[in-house]
N, C-alpha and C positions, 0 to 999 in steps of 0.2 A: 398503558398511555405509550406513544413514544419518545425514547431517549431524546435528550436535545443534545447537540452538540457544544463542547463549551467553549467557551468566547475565544481562549487564546489561540485554537485554531484557526479563527479568522482575522489574526492581529499577527504574528511571528511567521515569517515567511517558512515554508515546508522542505527540509533539505532530502533530497527525492535517493533514498535507499542509504541517508544519513550523507554527511557533508564527506564525498570523497574525493578522492584528489591520486589516485593511485601511482602517478609521480611523487607523490610525499610521502607514500609508506600507506594509506588510507584505500584500501579497494573498497568497491560498493558492500553495503552490509555488512562492515568489518567493526568489530569494535574501536576501533582506532576512528573509524569515520565516524561512531555514536558519540565517542568522547568528545569529538572535534567540533562538534553540531551541541553537543550541551553545551562545550566552555564559549561557543559563538552566540548562544541562546536562542537558536533556532529549533523551531520546532524541527521531529525528525518522522520519515516514512521509510518503512522497511517492507520486507517480504518476506511470506513464511514457505515452506515445503516440507514437508513431512519427512522424518528417517522411516527405515525401516521399521522401527521398533517402535515409530506413534509419537517423535518427541517432533515437534515444531522447530524447523531450524530455520535463522534467519539466512536464505539467502531465493535470488530471484529465478534462476532458470529448472529447469525441470531436469536438467542433464548437468553433471560435474563437468563438461568438456570447456565450455569458453570462459570458466573462472579459476580453474584449477589445474595440477597438472595432469588430475586423475581424467575418468572416462567414464561414461554411463551415468544413470537414473539417481538420482539422489537418494529415491525411497528405496534402493535397491541395498542401501548401509545403515548399519544401526548410527546412533547420535554419538557413539562413543569415539567411533572409526571417522566419522564425518568432522569431528570436534580435530583429528589428529591429522586431517588432508589440509595445506597451508593456504593459503587463497591468493592466489597468482599476484606478482607486490610486494608479500607481506610473510613475514614467520608464521603470523596465529592463524590457526585453524577456523571453521566455519562455529560459527556461535548458535548457543541455542536460544529462542524467545524468552527462554526466563534467564538467562545472561544476561541479556542484552535490556530485559526490564534492571536488573540488578545495579547496572551503571546507569542508567537513566535516573532510577528513581525516583519521577514525581519531578524532576527536574523543569523537564519542558513537554510538550505536547507530545504523546505520539503516536504514529494513524498506523498502522498496521493492514498490508494488504493482504489476504489469503487469496491463495494465485488458486486456479480451479484444477479440480485432479479428475473432474470427469473426462477432459480432454476435448469437449465439443458444449461447453456451456451448460449442459445439462446437470441431471440430480442426481448425479450418480456422486455426492459427495455426503459429508456430516464427519468421519474422521478427525481430519484433518481442525475443523471448525471447533470440534470436543476438547482437541489437547490446546487449541488456542485460547479457549474459552478458561481448560484449566487452569493454566499461569495465571490468565490475567485474574482468573477470582482474589480477592482480596488486597488486588495493587492500589495505590494510593494517590495517583497521578493523572492528570488528564489523557486520556487513551481512548481511542477510537478504531474500528475496523473498516474494512472497508473490500468490493472486488469486483471484477468484472461478474461474474455469475452469479443472476440473483438468488438460485439457487441455494449457492452458499451464503449468501446474509441472510435468507431463509432459516438456513441452521443454523444461522449466530444468534439470532434473535429467539431462538429455541434453549440454544444451549446457555445463552448470557441475557436476558430480556432486557437487563437494565443497562446494556454496553450500547453505547453510541454507535452505530451501524451506517454504509451510507454505499453505493452505487459509483465503482470505476467505470465512466463512460467515452462515447465516440459515434460519432458517424456511420463506423463497421462497415465500410469501403476497404479497409487493407485488404491485402492480398493475402493474408497467412487469416483471414475470417472468412474465403473463397467453400470451406468444408461443411460451413456452417450453412445449413436449410434456409433459403431467399428469406422467407417468412420471419423465422426466424429471428435472422440478422435486423427484419425491418421492425418489430419487436421492440429489440434491444438497444433499436436510433433513437426508437419514441422515447423509452426510459419507460415502459411500459408495465411493469416490475415495479413500480419505485414505492407507493403505495402500498403494495401487497406486502411486500416483504418487510415492514414496517421501516426503509432508509428514513434518516432524518436529514439529509445531505448529498450530493454528488463531487465526485472529483471527475471533472472533463476533459476531452483533448483542449488545451489550448487556442486551435487555430478554428474551432469550429463550435465559438462560443457563442454565436450568433444564431446555431441551431434553434426552430421555432420551441421545441419539447423542454430546452434549459432555460430559455426566455421564460417561459409557462412557468417555470420551476420557480424559478427568480422571482417573480411576479406575486409568487406565493407565498415569499420570506425563504426560501431553503435556501438553507449555507451553498454558495456554489463553489468549490475548489477546481484549482485547473492544473494539469500538467502538458510537458515538462517544458518548463521555459531553459533557456539557455545564455540572453544576453539582458541584457538592463534593458537594449530598446525593445525585444520579446515581452519582457515584464510590463513597461509601459504599457503596451496595448493589450495585454492581461487584462491588465488591472480599469480597464476601462468598461469591463465587464464582470471580470469574476471578483471573488470576497475576498481571496488569497489565491497565492502561487505554490507550486511544488518547484524548486528549481535546480539546477547541477550545471558544474562549468564554470562557476561566479561565483563570489557574494553577493546575495541581495541585498536590496537597500531594508534594514531595522526598520520597525516599528514607525510613525510619525511622534 
C-alpha cells in the first residue's frame, strides 16, 4: 500500500531549506534556520547529500564552493570533516540529517529532498537513500521524502516502504537539463513515473501548476505542493492551484 502524506504537510507553509536568512546568521539548511522554522511553527524542507563515509548531510549542492569557504565535492569529505566546515554567514558547520532530526524532534513536519547522485537522473542511486532510511528509522514526527530522480524515490520505497514519498517536478525546459536525453526529459515532464515508484504527492514548480500532468494528478486527489514562492503575491497566485507552498525570502502566511 502506498503511504499517505500527513495532513500537516498541507496545512503548514514549508520553509525552503529551513527558514534561512544569511543576513540574520541563518544560512540555508543550517541548524539556526531549522530552529527558526520550528520556533515559528513552519514545516521544513531540507536537502541531503552524502559524505565520503556514507552519512546523510544536510546540504543542497554537490560541491562546497557556493555555501562555504571550502571547495570541491561534498562527497569527498567525511562527515566529521564536513561538520567542521563553517557555513558562509555562520560559525556552525554542516549538519548531519541525524542532527537535524534531533532539533526538529517531531515538532513540525519535515520534508527531506534526496539530491540526485546519478548525475543524469538515472538508476545509479541507492546508498544515500539507504542512509536516509537508517536515520529516519524510528523517527516519531511527521516526515516525508522526495527527489527529482524517480529512481531515488523507488530506492526510498525499497529502503523504507512505510515512509511517504513524492516526486519533485517541473517542465524540464531549463538549460541545466539539456544534458538529459530529450525523451527522458519528456517522461519526467509528464510525471510518468508517479505510480511506478509509489509516490503519494508531488512538489512542482509554481509557475507551471497549470500543466496537464499536474492537473490530472490533482484531479485524482494527489496532494500538490509547489516550489519556490518568494513573495506574498506569488503565494496568492500559487494557492489557487497548489495545496501548499514551499517559500523563502519572506514570512508565509500562517494557516487559517
